[in-house]
C-alpha positions in Angstrom: 158.4 86.5 49.4 161.7 87.1 47.7 163.3 90.4 46.8 166.2 89.1 44.7 168.3 86.8 46.9 166.6 88.1 50.1 163.8 86.0 51.5 161.5 88.3 53.6 158.6 86.1 54.4 158.2 82.3 53.8 155.9 79.5 54.8 153.3 81.7 56.5 150.3 79.8 57.6 147.6 81.4 59.8 143.9 81.8 60.2 141.7 84.5 61.6 138.2 84.4 63.1 135.5 86.4 61.1 135.1 89.9 62.6 138.2 89.6 64.8 140.7 92.4 64.9 144.4 91.6 65.3 147.6 93.5 65.7 150.9 92.4 64.1 153.9 93.3 66.1 157.6 92.7 65.8 161.0 94.4 65.4 161.9 96.5 62.4 162.8 94.3 59.4 160.8 91.3 60.7 158.6 91.3 57.5 155.4 92.8 59.0 154.8 95.2 56.2 155.6 92.6 53.6 153.2 90.2 55.2 150.4 92.8 55.2 151.2 93.7 51.6 150.9 90.0 50.6 147.6 89.7 52.4 146.1 92.8 51.0 147.4 92.3 47.4 149.9 95.2 47.3 152.5 92.5 46.6 152.1 89.2 44.8 153.9 86.3 46.5 157.0 84.8 44.8 155.5 81.3 45.7 152.4 80.0 47.4 148.9 81.4 47.5 146.6 83.6 49.6 143.2 82.1 50.6 140.1 83.8 52.0 137.3 81.5 53.2 138.7 78.7 51.1 139.0 80.7 47.9 142.3 81.5 46.2 142.6 85.3 46.1 146.3 85.4 45.2 145.7 87.3 41.9 142.7 89.3 43.2 143.1 93.1 42.9 143.3 95.1 46.1 139.9 96.9 45.7 138.2 93.5 45.3 139.9 92.3 48.5 138.6 95.3 50.4 135.0 94.5 49.3 135.6 91.0 50.8 136.7 92.4 54.1 140.5 92.5 53.8 141.6 96.1 54.5 144.5 97.8 56.2 144.9 101.0 58.1 148.1 102.9 58.5 149.6 104.3 61.7 148.8 107.8 60.5 145.0 108.1 60.3 143.3 111.1 58.7 140.7 112.7 60.9 138.6 115.6 59.7 138.8 118.5 62.1 135.4 120.2 62.7 133.5 116.9 62.1 132.2 114.9 65.0 133.5 111.5 66.0 130.4 109.8 64.5 130.9 111.8 61.2 134.5 110.7 61.0 133.5 107.1 61.6 130.7 107.4 59.0 133.2 108.6 56.4 135.6 105.8 57.2 132.9 103.1 57.1 131.4 104.5 53.8 134.8 104.3 52.2 135.3 100.7 53.4 131.9 99.7 52.2 132.5 101.4 48.8 129.7 104.0 49.1 131.9 107.1 49.7 131.1 108.4 46.3 127.4 108.2 47.0 127.5 110.5 50.0 125.1 113.1 48.6 122.1 110.7 48.7 119.0 111.5 50.7 119.2 110.7 54.4 118.5 107.1 55.2 119.9 105.7 51.9 123.1 104.6 53.7 121.5 103.2 56.8 123.9 100.2 56.8 126.9 102.6 57.0 125.3 104.5 59.9 124.5 101.3 61.7 128.1 100.1 61.4 129.5 103.5 62.5 127.2 103.4 65.6 128.4 99.8 66.3 132.0 100.9 66.1 131.2 103.7 68.6 130.2 101.1 71.1 133.1 98.7 70.3 135.6 101.5 71.0 133.6 102.9 73.9 133.1 106.3 72.2 129.3 106.5 72.4 129.5 109.4 74.9 131.8 111.3 72.5 129.7 110.7 69.3 128.9 114.3 68.7 132.2 115.7 70.0 134.0 117.7 67.3 137.5 116.4 66.4 140.2 118.9 66.8 
């Protein structure tokens, strides 16, 4: 990726396992944010392509990438005070799955969202705190 004469990221080649979570670490100015912006579609590469499961997604809009599982989080997360841990997870998952605007549906309509939120409780070993209110 070039910003004028400055090359920030070049010849990046990597692969990730489906469902895996990874951390990207490095010193300030190493190109971490640029790399994530290229991957998520916030920036379009000066050269080269971005592939997901063998498909070129270089020109794909960010919202379409999210629907295909490419999402990012920021270091400052928003938690909703007064809601439980599971309710906060439910809201985050529903946003990621694109059903946040359908929250007022009858109970059971978003079972997939609930199942994923429950799975994440286990992954992060938060099951015992599921109904604890966030403060």
